[in-house]
N, C-alpha and C positions, 0 to 999 in steps of 0.2 A: 541458515534460514533461506538464502536465495534459492537453493535447490528444492526447497519445499514449496516455492511459489508455483502455482499452476500455469506455467507458460505454455507448455505443450501437452498437457494432459488435463483431464477433468477429475477432480478429487473424488467424485462419487464412484469412479471406476476402481479405485484402490480399495480392496477389502481386506479382510483378515485382521491380523494383530495391529497393523499401523493405520488402518483406514480411518478410524475416528480421530486419531492424532493429526493426520494429514488434512482432514476436513476442518478440524478446529483451527489449524495454522492457516489454511487457505481462507478462512472467514475472518480471522482476527489479526493476522500479521498485516501491517499497513501496505506493503507492496502487493501482497497477495490479494488484499481486499480491492485495491485499485485494478489489478489484473482481472479479478472476477467480475467487477463492474463493467470493464471493457468487453469481456467475453459475453456477458449478458446482452449488452447493446449490439455488438457486431455479429455474434453467432446465433443467438437465440431470438434476436429481434425484439427483446423486451426491455423495459426500463428497470434498472435496479430498484430495490425497495427503498423506502424512506430511511430505514435504519442504516443501510449501507451508505447512502448519501450523507447522512449526518456524521457517521463514523469517519468517512473519508474527508469530509470537510473539516472536522476537528483536527485530524492529523495534518492536513494541509495548512491550516491556520497556525498550528503549533510549530511546524517546520518553518513557516514564514516568520513567526515571532522570534524563534531561536536564531535564524539566519540574520534577521535585522539587528538583533542584539549583538551578535558576533561582529557583524559589519561595522556597526557604530562604535564598538569597543576598539576595533583594530584599524579603523580608517585613518586616524592621525599618522600612522606609520606607513601608509601605502606609498607615498612619494619616496620615502627612504628605501623601501624595498625594490622599487622599480629602478 
């Protein structure tokens, strides 16, 4: 899925058989959505839509919650591992 992220291309440029799939992935895959928001800000000079902000915020909060849960679960053994 990393290679489907639109780092060096614009998904609308890809047509044909895979165009709709690439556009779907670039809008809904978490990394791609963050990249698209950055591209809109930097290259187009426009703010991403409210839907993209909400979607990215939900993924960011979910990643934070999962990371905090893993950290709290494994933190008693940190001293032993170091």
